[in-house]
N, C-alpha and C positions, 0 to 999 in steps of 0.2 A: 198297748204303747207305756215305756216306761220314762223315766227323766233322765234324759243325755249331759244336762247340761245344769249344773248348780252354782250359783257364785255368792258368797258369804263375805261381807262389807268390803267388796273387791275395792280400792282405792289407788288412782296412780297420782302422784307430785310430781312434777316439774319444779324443785326450787319453793318456792313459798306457794304456787298456784298449785289448785286442786283440779286436776281436768277431769276422772273421777271418784266422785265422792260414795264410798261405801251401796256400792250397790250390789243387791241383792236381789238375783232372778234364778227361775227355773223354765228350765224349756223342753217340750215334749218330743220324743222321736217321731219324724214324719209332719214336725209341724213346721209352720214358715212363721218365723219370727222376726216383728218389725222393730226394728231402732229408731224413732222418729224424733227428729228436733232439729234446731237453726243448726247452721253453721258455728262449729266452735263448742257445741254442747259436752261434747264428750263421747259421742259415737264410735268414731274412728279410734281411738285413744283405747276404749274397754274392748271392740275387737281386735285390736293387735296384742290387746294380754291374751287375751282366749286363745289366740294361736301360737303366742308363746315368741311373738317377735318383740313385744315388750315386756318387763320384767313388772309386777305389780308392787307398791310401795308398801301395801298393809292389804291384808285382810286373803282369800283363796281363792281356789274354784275346783270344782271335780268336771272332768269332761268325759264322757265314755266311761265312768265310775275309776279313773285316773286323776292322781292331784297334779294340777296345774305345776307347781313348783317343783316335785321330786321326779313325775313323770311326763316332762315335755317331747321325749323325742318319741315315746308311746304314741302321743297324741296327737303329733304331726301326721305320724303315719295312716292316721283315719281321718285327718280332715282336708276340706281342700279350701283354699284362699284366693279371692280375687278382690284386688284393688283398685281403686277408681281409676288408675294407672294404666289398667290392662296387662302391666307386666310383658306386654309381648315384643319380640325381636323383629324388629320392622324391616331388618337388611334378609330376613328371612323370610322362606315361603307359607305358607298355612299349614302343611304337611309337615315340614319341617319345624316350625314351632311344635306340633305337638308331637311329634318324634322326639324332642328335645324334653317334654316335661312327661313323656311316658318314660323316659328314664331317669330322669329325676325323681319319679313318683314312684319308682321301681317296680313298673309293670313289666309282666317276664313278655320276653320276646316271642311266646307261641300266643300271648294274648294280645299284645301293642297292635298287630295290624287290624283285628277285628276292632278294636277300642277306638283306633282313629278313624277309621270309616263312619264309626256308629256318630263320633264328634261332628266330622266333616258333617253328615247328613242332620244330626241336630241345630248345627249352626247356619243349613241351609246354604252352606258354600259347597255344594258337588258343583262339579265344573269350573271350579278357581282354588283347585288345592295348590298348584304349582306356581299363583299369583303370590308378589310379595304383598307382606302385610303394609310396606307403608301406603299402598297403590289400593287399601282397601278403603270403605266409608265407615263413618264411627259405628252404627249398627252393627254391620259386620265385625269389626274388630272385636266388639263386646260381646258377640255369640261365641267367637272365637276363644277369646278368654276366658269364658264360662266353661268353654270344651276343655280347655288346657287346664283349669280350675279342679275340672271332675274325671280327668282322665282316668284314673285309681279307684274310680266309684267311693268315694270316700263317703262316710258317714251321716257326715256332717261338713256343710259347706256356708263358707264365711263370706259375704257378699260387700263390701265398703264401698255405700254409693256406686253401683254398677250402672247405672242409666243416666249418671251426669252426662250432659254433652251431647246426646244422642238424640234422633226425632221421636217426637211422641207413639208415632207408631211402631220404631224400635223399642221401645220402654214398654209397650202392649204384648210385643210378641217376645218379648224377653220374660214377662208375667207368666206370660203362658207356658214358657219352658219349666220356669220355675214352680206350678203349680204341677206340672206332670211328673215333676221330681219328688215331690213332697208326695205325690198320690204313690208313687212307685216304693216311699220309705224313707227317704232322703230326709235330713232334718236341713233348713236353712236358716241362717240369720243374716240378715239385710239390713243394712243400713240407707234410709231415704230421707228426703224431706218432700217428698211428692206426695200428696193425701190420695188423691188415686192408688197409688200402689199400696200405701198404707191400708186402705179398706179390703186388699184382696189379701192380705196377712191374717193369719190364725189368731195371734197376737200381738198386742203392740205393747212397746213400753215406751211412753214419754221422758224425754232427757232434756232437761234444762240446768244448765250452769253445773254440769256434771250429778248433777242428782237424780235418781227415777222419781218421775212426781205423779204417773198412775201407769198401771198395767192392767190390762184386761182384752178381751174382741173388741174387734169394732163397734159391733151392735151396742154391747153393753156400755160402752165409753159415751157414744152417742145418747144413750137414755138415761143414763145412770149418775151423768158426772156433773152437769152444771145444775149451779144450785140458783135457781130463779125461772124466769119466762121467758123464752128467745121468740122476735119477733123480727121480719123484714119488712123493708119500707126504701122505695124507692124516690130518692131526694135530686135537686139540682143541688153540684157544687158540695159534692159529697164529704170530701177533705174539710171544707172550712163546717159543714153543719157537723160532723163527727166529735168536734172536739166542743161544739156547743152542746151536743146530745148526752157526751158524757159526765159534763160537768154536774147534771140536773142529781137530784137527791135518791130518784127511784132507780138510777139504769147503773147495773154492775159493772157493765163491759159493753163499747162501743166498736166496731169493725167495719172496715170497707172493704167491699167486694163489686168492682167494676162501680157501676152507678149507684147500687143496693148498700143500704146500711144494716148491719146484723146487731141489735139493740138485745142486750140481757136485763132485762127488768127485773126489778124484786120478785114481782108477780104481776098475776095478769091483772091486779085491780089498776095495775097505774099504765092499760094500755089507752084510757081514754084522753088521761094526762098528756103522755107523748102524743097522740095524734093530733091534741089542740094546741102545742107548744110545735111540732115541724105542719101542722097543716096538712097531712097526707095520710091516708090510710095505711094502716099495718097489718101483715097477713104473721099469722105464728107460724113456726117452722121446726123441722125436726135440726136438731144441730148437725154440724157436720165436723169432719173430724179436726177441721182447721178452728172452728168456734171452740171447739172440747180443748185444742190446744192453746190457745190465746186466752182464755180462761184460767186453766191451770197455771200458766207461767206469771199473768197477773197477780192471780191468786199466791205464788210463790214470793214473785217479789214483793207484793205488800206485807209478808209476814216477815219483813225485816232482811238480817243476816242469818246466814245459815249457821246449824250448831255445829 
């Protein structure tokens, strides 16, 4: 497998605001590459640049061997794009939407019928082909939108927050489809703020305030990113206690997870002091991706102004 996406200092400014700041990434063929970060981090802006929807302010990218600035029309013919709005025509039926997008993406008439039937099966919409999209649930609309985006068998599909606003069951089903696509060789770049989805990506890029703050496999990030010793403890009134705990000199980070606190200590030597202060026994835990992101974002903030 080769590299199919490379960016070099890719940047987007809106006036004085830097939405994406010198982004450098590489994506391998057949990879599910997750862009993870809070709303406003720059994820959607980066994807829209790579799809040719927004023009970069600086830097460049190479997609499938083509230059993003010079060869955007060639790139567009080989990629699929699905926005969080789904981009469906609600006054058309399921089949009519697929027919429309097959035409837009230049699917030949001889192949169109087969591909439309395949997309209906993939989206589990068999028997609903003649139903108006306005009558579909969020999960069905989501899978139909994916079918429209990949009807021309793109080599890369860019998915911008594709699971926002749908049920957990629909989100899991959607990611099962994405994983099947990747196994068949399609490269998938997906933005998300759901940690369980990020776990299912081959690589994750953490984005915060427009900057790439970490990139690797989920396993590597969880085991090799945090500087310190992570423990979990259950306390009454975790909101109030978290503020107290975070002020302790041997605590790097403290976050709330339901009734639990995740506390990143300077070292394991601080465990007895923490337990004495809280009156609660702590348990060492493997960091979650959320723990990793919170610690990285705090480290970035503490680093002061961006260069």
